[in-house]
Steps between C-alpha positions, in 0.01 A plus 500: 500500500639840402550766765382857458758776535483671840360823347202309357395317816263773609296743300515876526252713305780700338696196379406219264594140559657300217457127491619298201235288327491152647650605834343308786467683829537339839212523745682763708571713192135491395399593854735802521400632157132480588537700821515219753196315371521129448500447127518196276519593134390267224698711257751784517508736202738788433455751221756651269565861408214528250123516534420165658157344551444234765191312609538294815396142550206378712755442779726740692753680279802725550535747211762776459521759223796712398506798264221576256129552544407150615161347572456223756167335572477259793245224515405280794745431780703723728716686248795734541534759219786751485520784248833616362613839376235547229142618520351162589149369549465236773164331553426269791275199468327288761703428808726702727722680251791739550530771232811717523550783253849587382650839422268577206150646496310177563137387511434248776163327526417259778264211439251326726684393815722662760762658276788724599592785268832683534539801274850596388658844469323578169154651458304181553127434488362227727155340480366262763199270512310408815520142620 
């Protein structure tokens, strides 16, 4: 199992996290990235520098974006979505999701469930749903 560099083991809203495609995270690394929550990802996805589009699986997912105006849509499961430096759109699905905007002007939309939304240093817009 690959190890994350020390700088990527926790997330700060003014820094993006880079994880190479196919990198498997240990349980403790997933826990620290998702703010102390217990997390078991069915898939870990990391975007490139362009405009990436991701749709999560029906299980819990860990999805990171980098540069570019990316769009990430979670589905069921407790997902962890992190925006990079572009103007990203992060959409939570069912479950207890964590949506963390990066340094761009992001749009963050929680889904049904007890989501946590962390806006970054950009001019972000957050939308929440009851329940």
